[in-house]
C-alpha positions in Angstrom: 0.0 0.0 0.0 1.4 3.3 -1.1 1.8 5.9 1.6 -0.1 9.2 1.1 2.1 12.0 -0.2 0.5 14.7 2.0 1.7 15.1 5.5 -1.9 15.9 6.5 -3.2 12.6 5.0 -0.3 10.6 6.6 -1.1 12.1 10.0 -4.8 11.5 9.7 -4.3 7.9 8.6 -1.8 7.1 11.3 -4.0 8.6 14.1 -7.1 7.0 12.7 -5.6 3.6 12.6 -4.0 4.1 16.1 -7.3 5.2 17.7 -9.2 2.3 16.1 -6.7 -0.2 17.4 -6.9 1.3 20.9 -10.7 1.2 20.8 -10.6 -2.5 19.7 -8.1 -3.3 22.4 -10.1 -1.5 25.1 -13.3 -3.2 23.9 -11.6 -6.6 24.0 -10.3 -6.1 27.5 -13.6 -4.8 28.7 -15.3 -7.9 27.3 -12.9 -10.2 29.2 -13.5 -8.3 32.5 -17.2 -8.2 32.0 -17.3 -12.0 31.2 -15.4 -12.7 34.4 -17.8 -10.5 36.5 -20.8 -11.9 34.7 -19.7 -15.5 35.6 -19.5 -14.5 39.3 -23.0 -12.9 39.1 -24.5 -16.0 37.5 -22.7 -18.3 39.9 -24.2 -16.3 42.8 -27.6 -16.5 41.2 -27.3 -20.3 40.9 -26.3 -20.6 44.6 -29.0 -18.3 45.7 -31.6 -20.3 43.8 -30.5 -23.5 45.3 -30.6 -22.1 48.9 -34.1 -20.7 48.3 -35.6 -23.8 46.8 -34.0 -26.4 49.1 -35.8 -25.5 52.3 -39.1 -25.5 50.5 -38.3 -28.8 48.9 -37.4 -30.3 52.3 -40.7 -29.3 53.7 -42.6 -30.7 50.7 -40.7 -34.0 50.7 -40.9 -34.6 54.5 -44.6 -33.8 54.4 -45.5 -36.4 51.8 -47.7 -39.2 52.7 -46.1 -41.5 50.1 -42.4 -41.8 50.3 -40.2 -41.8 47.2 -42.6 -40.2 44.8 -41.2 -38.2 41.9 -42.9 -34.9 41.6 -42.5 -32.7 38.5 -43.6 -29.1 38.9 -45.8 -27.8 36.1 -45.3 -24.4 34.4 -47.8 -21.7 35.3 -47.2 -20.0 31.9 -44.8 -20.4 29.0 -41.5 -18.8 29.7 -37.8 -19.2 29.2 -36.3 -21.2 32.0 -32.6 -20.6 32.3 -32.3 -22.3 35.7 -33.5 -25.9 36.1 -33.2 -28.1 39.1 -33.7 -31.6 40.5 -34.0 -32.7 44.1 -32.7 -36.3 44.9 -32.3 -38.4 47.9 -29.0 -40.0 49.0 -29.6 -43.0 46.6 -29.9 -40.7 43.6 -33.7 -41.1 43.3 -35.4 -38.0 41.9 -37.9 -36.6 44.4 -38.7 -33.2 42.7 -37.8 -31.5 39.5 -38.6 -28.3 37.7 -40.8 -28.7 34.6 -38.1 -28.1 32.1 -35.4 -30.1 33.8 -33.5 -32.6 31.6 -32.2 -35.4 33.9 -29.5 -36.2 31.4 -27.9 -32.8 32.1 -27.5 -33.6 35.8 -24.5 -35.8 36.7 -24.6 -37.9 39.9 -24.4 -35.8 43.1 -20.8 -35.6 44.3 -21.0 -33.0 47.1 -21.7 -29.3 47.7 -20.3 -26.7 45.4 -20.1 -25.8 41.7 -19.6 -28.3 38.9 -19.4 -27.8 35.1 -20.2 -30.2 32.4 -19.8 -29.8 28.6 -23.3 -28.1 28.5 -24.2 -26.8 31.9 -22.9 -25.0 35.0 -24.3 -26.7 38.1 -24.5 -25.9 41.8 -25.1 -28.7 44.4 -26.3 -28.3 47.9 -27.9 -30.6 50.5 -29.9 -30.6 53.7 -31.2 -33.0 56.4 -27.8 -34.6 56.8 -27.3 -35.1 53.1 -30.6 -37.0 52.6 -32.1 -34.3 50.4 -29.9 -33.0 47.7 -30.5 -30.3 45.1 -28.7 -29.5 41.9 -29.4 -26.3 40.0 -28.2 -26.1 36.4 -27.8 -23.3 33.9 -27.0 -23.9 30.2 -23.6 -22.6 29.2 -25.2 -21.5 26.0 -27.1 -18.9 28.0 -23.9 -17.3 29.3 -22.4 -17.5 25.9 -25.4 -15.6 24.4 -25.1 -12.9 27.0 -21.4 -12.6 26.4 -22.1 -12.2 22.6 -24.6 -9.5 23.3 -22.0 -7.6 25.4 -19.4 -8.0 22.6 -21.9 -6.7 20.0 -22.8 -3.8 22.3 -19.1 -2.9 22.6 -18.3 -3.5 18.9 -21.2 -1.8 17.2 -20.1 1.8 18.2 -16.9 1.1 16.1 -19.1 1.3 13.0 -20.0 4.9 14.0 -17.0 6.0 15.9 -14.3 5.1 13.4 -15.7 7.3 10.6 -16.3 10.1 13.2 -12.8 9.7 14.5 -11.3 9.8 11.0 -13.3 13.0 10.3 -12.2 14.6 13.6 -8.5 13.6 13.0 -8.6 15.1 9.5 -10.1 18.3 10.7 -7.7 18.5 13.6 -4.7 17.8 11.3 -6.0 20.4 8.8 -6.2 23.0 11.5 -2.9 22.2 13.0 -1.1 22.2 9.6 -2.7 25.4 8.3 0.5 27.4 9.1 2.5 25.0 7.0 -0.1 25.2 4.2 0.1 29.0 4.2 3.9 28.8 4.2 3.9 26.5 1.2 1.4 28.8 -0.6 3.6 31.8 0.0 6.6 29.9 -1.4 4.6 28.8 -4.5 3.4 32.4 -5.1 6.9 34.0 -4.9 8.6 35.2 -8.1 12.2 34.1 -8.9 13.6 37.5 -7.9 11.4 38.0 -4.9 13.8 37.9 -1.9 11.4 39.4 0.7 11.5 37.6 4.0 8.7 35.2 4.7 6.5 35.6 7.8 7.5 33.1 10.5 5.4 34.1 13.5 2.8 31.2 13.2 5.1 28.5 12.0 5.6 25.4 14.2 9.0 24.8 15.8 9.7 21.9 13.5 9.7 24.0 10.4 10.9 27.3 11.9 14.6 26.7 11.4 14.0 26.1 7.7 12.1 29.3 7.3 14.7 31.2 9.3 17.5 29.9 7.2 15.7 30.7 4.0 15.1 34.3 5.2 18.7 34.7 6.2 19.8 33.5 2.7 17.4 35.9 1.1 18.7 38.8 3.2 22.3 37.8 2.6 
C-alpha cells in the first residue's frame, strides 16, 4: 500500500488507525473483564436459587404421605427457564424436579459446590444430613449468548466511531497544519527575484529553522 504524499493525509491515517486499534483493544479487555464479573454474578444466582428452593423442597418432601414419589412441577405459563433443578435423595432417586429439567444434564451428586459439564454450570447443595440433595443447572449457551450481546454492544459503536474519529482527525490535522499550508502557498506564489523575508510568526517549531535559514539566505 502506497503511503499518502500529503503530511496531513499521513497524520490523519496514522492517528485514525491508532485510535481504532486502541478502541478495539479496550473493547476486548472490557469484554474479558465483564465476562469474568458476569460469571460471578451467574454463579451467585445459581447458589441463591438452590438455597431458596432447598428449604421449600425439604418441607414438601418430608410432608408427603407416600415416600419416594417423583414430583414434576408444572409451568404456570410459558417462559424461558434458564435455571432448572432436580432434588434427589441419598440414593440418587429423583424426588422433585422443575418442569423443564432434563435429567440427562445432571451428573450424579458428588458434594456441595459448583460443577461444570460440557453443556451446563451446576451448583449442588444438600440438607437433612445429606438425605435431600438439590442440583441447579444453567446452560452454558445462556452465558455465551449474554457474552455475545456484550461484545456486540461494545463493537457496534466502532461502525459509527471510526468514521467520526477519522473526520475529527482530518479536521484537527488540517487546523494544526494550516501554518505549513500557508507557508507553502507563499513559497509557491513567490517570483524568482522576490527575496522578501517570509512571515514566520505562526510556523511550528519543527519548520521554523528552515524558514529562518531561508530568510537569512534571502537577506544575505
